C-alpha positions as CSV (number, residue, x, y, z in Angstrom):
1,M,0.3,0.1,0.3
2,I,2.8,2.0,1.2
3,V,4.2,1.7,-2.8
4,I,1.2,2.4,-4.7
5,T,0.7,5.3,-2.7
6,A,4.7,6.0,-3.6
7,I,4.1,5.3,-7.1
8,L,0.9,7.2,-7.5
9,G,2.3,10.4,-5.6
10,A,5.3,10.6,-8.3
11,A,2.7,9.9,-11.1
12,V,0.7,12.9,-9.8
13,G,3.7,14.8,-9.8
14,W,5.1,13.5,-13.1
15,L,1.6,14.8,-14.0
16,I,1.7,17.9,-12.7
17,A,5.3,18.7,-14.0
18,H,4.1,17.8,-17.4
19,L,1.3,20.3,-17.7
20,R,3.3,22.5,-16.5
21,S,5.6,22.2,-19.0
22,Q,3.5,21.8,-21.2
23,N,1.9,25.7,-20.4
24,K,5.4,26.6,-21.0
25,I,5.6,25.5,-24.2
26,T,2.7,27.1,-25.2
27,A,4.1,30.1,-23.8
28,L,6.8,30.1,-25.8
29,E,4.9,28.8,-29.0
30,T,3.0,32.0,-28.5
31,T,6.1,33.9,-28.0
32,L,7.9,32.5,-30.6
33,N,5.0,33.4,-32.9
34,L,4.5,37.1,-31.8
35,E,8.3,37.4,-32.6
36,R,8.1,35.7,-35.9
37,Q,5.3,38.4,-36.8
38,S,7.7,41.0,-35.5
39,L,10.7,39.7,-37.3
40,S,8.8,39.3,-40.5
41,G,7.4,43.4,-40.2
42,L,11.4,43.9,-40.0
43,E,12.6,42.0,-42.7
44,K,10.2,43.8,-45.0
45,T,11.4,47.2,-43.6
46,F,15.1,45.8,-44.0
47,A,14.5,44.8,-47.2
48,L,12.8,48.3,-48.2
49,L,15.2,49.7,-46.7
50,S,18.2,47.8,-48.7
51,N,16.7,48.2,-51.9
52,Q,16.5,51.8,-51.3
53,A,20.1,52.5,-50.0
54,L,21.5,49.5,-52.8
55,K,19.3,52.0,-55.6
56,Y,21.0,55.1,-53.9
57,N,24.4,53.4,-53.9
58,N,24.2,52.1,-57.4
59,Q,23.7,55.4,-58.9
60,T,26.5,57.0,-56.7
61,F,29.1,53.9,-57.6
62,L,27.8,54.3,-62.0
63,Q,28.3,57.7,-61.5
64,L,31.5,57.2,-59.9
65,A,32.5,54.6,-62.0
66,Q,31.7,56.7,-65.5
67,E,33.9,59.4,-63.9
68,S,36.7,57.2,-63.4
69,L,36.1,55.1,-66.4
70,K,36.4,58.6,-68.0
71,Q,39.6,59.9,-66.6
72,F,40.9,56.6,-67.4
73,H,39.8,56.5,-71.0
74,T,41.3,59.6,-71.1
75,Q,45.2,58.9,-69.0
76,A,44.8,55.7,-71.7
77,K,44.4,57.5,-74.3
78,G,47.2,59.8,-74.2
79,D,49.1,57.1,-72.8
80,L,48.2,54.6,-76.0
81,E,49.3,57.6,-78.5
82,Q,52.8,57.9,-76.9
83,K,53.3,54.2,-77.0
84,E,51.9,54.2,-80.4
85,K,54.3,56.9,-81.6
86,A,57.5,54.8,-79.5
87,V,56.2,51.5,-81.1
88,E,56.3,53.2,-84.4
89,N,59.7,54.4,-83.9
90,L,60.4,51.3,-83.5
91,V,59.1,49.5,-85.9
92,K,60.2,52.6,-88.6
93,P,63.7,51.4,-88.7
94,I,62.6,47.8,-89.1
95,K,60.1,48.6,-91.7
96,E,62.6,50.6,-93.6
97,A,64.9,47.6,-93.1
98,L,61.9,45.1,-94.9
99,E,61.1,47.9,-97.7
100,K,65.2,48.0,-98.7
101,T,65.5,44.1,-98.2
102,E,62.4,43.3,-100.6
103,Q,63.7,45.8,-103.1
104,Q,66.8,43.6,-102.9
105,I,65.2,40.2,-103.2
106,R,62.7,41.9,-106.3
107,Q,66.2,43.0,-107.6
108,M,67.8,39.9,-106.8
109,E,64.8,37.9,-108.3
110,K,65.3,40.0,-111.5
111,E,68.7,39.7,-111.8
112,R,67.9,35.4,-111.0
113,Q,65.7,35.4,-113.6
114,E,68.0,37.2,-116.2
115,A,70.8,34.9,-115.3
116,Y,68.7,31.8,-115.8
117,G,67.4,32.7,-119.3
118,A,71.2,33.8,-120.1
119,L,72.1,30.2,-118.4
120,S,69.6,28.7,-120.6
121,K,70.2,30.4,-123.7
122,H,74.5,29.4,-123.1
123,L,73.0,25.9,-122.4
124,E,70.8,26.1,-125.4
125,T,73.8,27.6,-127.3
126,M,76.9,24.8,-125.9
127,T,74.2,22.2,-126.8
128,Q,74.0,23.1,-130.6
129,T,77.8,23.4,-130.2
130,Q,78.2,20.1,-128.6
131,Q,76.0,18.8,-131.9
132,L,77.7,20.9,-134.4
133,L,81.2,19.8,-133.0
134,H,80.3,15.8,-132.6
135,G,78.9,16.2,-136.3
136,E,82.4,18.1,-137.3
137,T,84.6,15.3,-135.5
138,R,82.1,12.5,-137.3
139,N,83.2,14.1,-140.1
140,L,86.9,14.5,-139.3
141,V,87.0,10.5,-138.4
142,Q,85.2,10.0,-141.9
143,A,87.5,12.0,-143.7
144,L,90.8,10.5,-141.8
145,R,89.9,6.6,-143.0
146,R,90.6,7.9,-146.2
147,P,94.6,7.4,-147.0
148,E,95.1,10.5,-149.2
149,V,93.5,12.6,-146.6
150,R,95.9,11.1,-143.5
151,G,98.7,11.9,-146.0
152,Q,97.7,15.6,-146.8
153,W,96.8,16.3,-143.1
154,G,100.6,14.2,-142.1
155,E,102.3,16.6,-144.6
156,M,100.4,20.1,-143.5
157,T,101.7,19.3,-139.7
158,L,105.1,19.0,-140.8
159,K,105.0,22.2,-142.3
160,R,103.5,24.0,-139.7
161,L,105.8,22.7,-137.0
162,A,108.7,24.0,-139.2
163,E,107.1,27.0,-139.5
164,L,106.7,27.2,-135.6
165,A,110.6,25.8,-134.6
166,G,111.6,28.6,-137.4
167,M,113.0,26.5,-140.0
168,V,111.6,28.4,-142.8
169,E,114.1,31.3,-142.1
170,Y,117.2,29.2,-141.0
171,C,117.5,26.4,-143.2
172,D,115.7,24.7,-146.0
173,F,113.0,21.8,-146.4
174,Y,111.8,20.0,-149.3
175,S,108.6,18.4,-149.1
176,Q,107.8,15.7,-151.4
177,E,111.7,15.5,-152.4
178,Q,112.3,12.1,-155.0
179,I,115.5,10.4,-155.5
180,G,115.6,7.7,-158.6
181,T,117.3,4.5,-157.4
182,G,117.5,1.4,-159.5
183,D,114.6,-0.3,-157.4
184,G,112.3,2.7,-158.0
185,A,111.5,6.2,-156.7
186,L,111.9,6.8,-153.5
187,R,109.3,9.7,-151.8
188,P,110.6,11.1,-148.7
189,D,108.0,13.5,-146.9
190,M,110.5,16.0,-145.9
191,V,114.3,16.8,-146.1
192,V,116.1,19.0,-143.3
193,R,119.1,20.4,-144.3
194,M,121.7,20.5,-141.7
195,P,124.7,23.2,-141.0
196,D,128.1,21.3,-143.0
197,G,125.7,20.0,-145.8
198,R,123.9,17.2,-143.8
199,E,120.4,16.2,-144.3
200,I,118.0,14.4,-142.2
201,V,115.1,12.6,-143.8
202,V,111.7,12.5,-142.7
203,D,108.9,10.3,-143.6
204,V,104.8,10.5,-142.3
205,K,103.2,7.7,-141.3
206,T,99.3,7.9,-140.2
207,P,98.5,4.2,-139.1
208,L,94.5,5.7,-137.5
209,D,92.1,3.0,-138.7
210,A,92.6,0.8,-136.0
211,Y,93.0,3.5,-133.9
212,L,89.9,5.2,-134.8
213,S,87.7,2.0,-134.3
214,A,89.4,2.0,-131.0
215,T,88.3,5.6,-129.8
216,E,84.2,4.3,-131.4
217,A,84.4,0.7,-129.6
218,S,81.2,0.4,-127.4
219,D,83.0,-2.2,-124.6
220,D,86.5,-2.5,-123.6
221,A,87.4,-5.8,-125.0
222,T,86.6,-4.3,-128.6
223,R,88.7,-1.5,-128.1
224,A,91.8,-3.9,-126.6
225,Q,91.5,-5.6,-129.5
226,H,91.4,-2.5,-132.3
227,L,94.7,-1.1,-130.0
228,Q,96.6,-4.1,-130.6
229,H,95.9,-3.7,-134.4
230,H,97.2,-0.4,-133.8
231,A,100.0,-1.3,-132.1
232,R,101.0,-4.0,-135.0
233,K,100.2,-1.5,-137.9
234,V,103.1,0.8,-136.3
235,R,105.5,-1.4,-136.2
236,E,105.0,-2.1,-139.8
237,R,105.2,1.2,-141.0
238,V,108.6,1.0,-139.1
239,R,109.7,-2.0,-141.0
240,E,108.6,-0.8,-144.5
241,L,110.3,2.6,-143.6
242,A,113.5,0.2,-142.9
243,G,113.4,-1.4,-145.6
244,K,114.1,1.7,-147.5
245,A,117.4,2.3,-146.3
246,Y,117.4,6.0,-147.0
247,W,121.0,6.6,-145.6
248,N,121.8,4.8,-148.5
249,Q,120.7,6.9,-151.0
250,F,121.1,10.4,-149.4
251,K,124.9,10.6,-149.5
252,N,124.3,13.2,-146.7
253,A,122.1,11.4,-144.4
254,P,123.1,9.8,-140.8
255,D,122.3,6.2,-140.6
256,F,118.2,7.0,-139.3
257,V,115.4,8.1,-140.8
258,V,112.8,9.8,-138.9
259,L,109.1,8.2,-138.6
260,F,106.5,10.9,-138.1
261,I,103.4,10.6,-136.6
262,P,101.1,13.7,-136.6
263,G,99.6,12.6,-133.1
264,D,101.0,12.0,-129.5
265,Q,98.5,10.2,-128.8
266,F,99.0,7.6,-131.6
267,L,101.8,7.1,-131.2
268,S,101.4,6.5,-127.1
269,A,98.6,4.1,-127.7
270,A,101.0,2.0,-129.7
271,L,103.4,2.0,-126.8
272,D,100.9,0.8,-124.2
273,I,100.2,-2.3,-126.1
274,D,103.8,-3.2,-127.2
275,R,106.3,-1.8,-125.2
276,D,109.6,-3.2,-127.0
277,L,107.8,-1.2,-130.2
278,L,110.3,2.3,-129.3
279,E,113.5,-0.2,-128.9
280,D,112.9,-2.7,-132.1
281,A,112.3,0.8,-134.1
282,L,116.0,2.2,-132.9
283,R,117.6,-1.2,-134.1
284,Q,116.3,-0.7,-137.6
285,K,117.3,2.9,-137.4
286,V,114.1,4.1,-137.1
287,I,113.5,7.0,-134.8
288,L,109.8,7.6,-134.1
289,A,109.0,10.9,-133.5
290,T,105.8,12.9,-132.4
291,P,104.8,16.7,-132.9
292,T,106.6,17.5,-129.4
293,S,109.8,15.9,-130.4
294,F,109.9,16.7,-134.0
295,V,109.6,20.3,-133.2
296,A,112.6,19.9,-130.5
297,L,114.6,18.2,-133.3
298,L,113.9,21.3,-136.0
299,R,114.7,23.9,-133.0
300,A,118.1,22.0,-132.4
301,V,119.0,22.1,-136.2
302,A,117.4,25.8,-136.5
303,Y,120.0,26.9,-133.6
304,G,123.0,25.0,-135.6
305,W,122.2,27.0,-138.3
306,R,122.3,30.0,-136.1
307,Q,125.8,29.4,-134.8
308,Q,126.5,28.7,-138.6
309,T,125.6,32.1,-139.4
310,L,127.5,33.8,-136.7
311,A,131.0,31.4,-137.7
312,A,130.2,32.8,-141.0
313,N,130.0,36.4,-140.1
314,A,133.0,36.2,-138.0
315,V,135.8,37.2,-140.2
316,Q,133.2,40.2,-141.8
317,V,133.0,41.8,-138.4
318,R,136.2,41.2,-137.7
319,E,137.5,43.3,-140.9
320,A,134.6,45.9,-140.6
321,G,136.1,46.6,-136.9
322,E,139.8,46.9,-138.5
323,E,138.3,49.4,-141.1
324,L,136.2,51.4,-138.4
325,Y,139.7,51.6,-135.9
326,A,141.4,52.9,-139.3
327,R,138.6,55.2,-140.0
328,L,138.9,56.8,-136.4
329,A,142.3,56.8,-136.1
330,T,142.0,59.0,-139.5
331,F,139.8,61.2,-137.8
332,T,141.3,61.5,-134.6
333,E,144.4,63.1,-136.4
334,H,142.1,65.7,-138.3
335,L,140.6,66.9,-135.0
336,A,144.1,67.1,-133.1
337,K,145.1,69.4,-135.9
338,L,142.1,71.1,-135.7
339,G,142.8,71.8,-131.9
340,R,146.0,72.8,-132.5
341,S,144.9,75.5,-134.6
342,L,142.4,77.0,-132.5
343,D,144.9,77.4,-129.8
344,S,147.2,79.3,-132.3
345,S,143.8,81.1,-133.2
346,V,142.9,82.0,-129.3
347,A,146.5,82.9,-128.5
348,C,146.6,85.6,-131.5
349,Y,143.1,87.0,-130.6
350,N,144.2,87.4,-126.9
351,K,147.2,89.3,-128.0
352,A,145.1,91.6,-129.9
353,V,143.0,92.0,-127.3
354,G,145.5,93.4,-124.6
355,S,147.3,95.3,-128.0
356,F,143.9,96.6,-128.1
357,D,143.1,97.4,-124.2
358,A,146.9,99.1,-123.5
359,K,147.0,101.3,-126.9
360,V,144.3,101.8,-128.9
361,L,141.4,102.1,-125.9
362,P,143.2,104.8,-123.9
363,G,143.8,107.2,-127.4
364,A,140.1,106.7,-128.4
365,R,138.6,107.8,-125.0
366,K,140.9,111.0,-125.2
367,F,138.5,112.4,-128.1
368,T,135.2,111.9,-125.4
369,E,137.0,113.8,-123.2
370,M,137.9,116.6,-125.8
371,G,134.1,116.9,-126.1
372,I,133.0,114.7,-129.2
373,S,130.0,112.6,-128.6
374,A,130.0,108.8,-129.4
375,N,126.5,107.3,-131.1
376,K,127.9,103.6,-129.6
377,P,130.2,103.3,-126.7
378,L,133.2,101.2,-126.9
379,E,132.5,97.8,-126.3
380,E,134.9,96.3,-123.6
381,L,136.5,92.9,-124.9
382,E,137.9,90.1,-122.8
383,Q,140.4,87.5,-123.5
384,I,139.4,83.8,-124.0
385,E,140.8,81.2,-121.9
386,K,141.9,78.4,-122.9
387,G,139.9,75.2,-122.2
388,L,140.5,73.2,-125.1
389,R,140.7,69.5,-124.3
390,E,143.3,67.3,-126.0
391,I,142.8,63.3,-126.7
392,A,145.2,61.5,-125.2
393,E,147.3,59.4,-127.8
394,Q,146.6,55.9,-128.3
395,P,149.3,53.1,-128.3
396,E,149.4,51.6,-131.9
397,K,148.4,48.2,-131.9
398,H,150.4,45.4,-134.2
């Protein structure tokens, strides 16, 4: 019972406390609602005031912003003009340099086009010249395949070399000279006359058929075959010329004959194949010569002619010198006589001047002292100093 009473008391106490709490909550809710209503009014008032303040501030801000922006725009415009001028001053030299560069590029392009056109024209001319030269070379090759043309070419080369060496002036040479023998007529192409009546017999051989075929060959094997044939032809010409034995027909000729080949390359090609050709020719008394070596031979002969001419003229030079010396001796005699005569004349003149000054002139001056007027004054005479140079006598030569 006591427990139930306690429980009931506790429940009643809790209920009373709960009621009180409920009343407080109701009061608080009422106060909260009132405050909410008050806050809602304040919010409307604050919103209205805020809108008014914001509107005013926006106008003021915009006005200030416009003024600031205007000032900034003016300042920026001035700065921009200054910067534009500064940039223009900086860019102006670059612009001028670019303009000059552009002009130079245009000029270079113009010159390039002109040079390209000239080069194209030059190349075209070279092509035409090469084609013409190729055609002329082919015609020359075809002409040189004819024996009579080769012979004329060799003889012409000999004459030109003789002119180049000066042999036309200092020695006699004869082309196609014929010598009759019991076996027939021998015809050397040239006989070079040397001092003391000596003679050198020259014969021209131009074996070109095989060599020209070698130059036109399309492969190395064919070329080598033609060159071997060319070497054999040269050796055959050496054997033929040695068999003529010109030294037996020309009494004043040495015991050899010159085989002239009008081209160093022709002999060089044969010697490359047949290396014993030169020695074998010498053993057969045949000297192989090309334009280079033949000119040297002709110049040596021309030098011999000059030496002989000088020796032949030495006697005449001595006689002319003796005659000139005798004439000079006679002239000096006459000159010495003239000097002695002048010396005597000067001495006589000086004596006459002395007598005039001492005896004649004093008497003439007395006339002027006595009042006689003279149209001309008497000129004073001076004696001549002896300055004649004597010729020293030369000792006589015996």
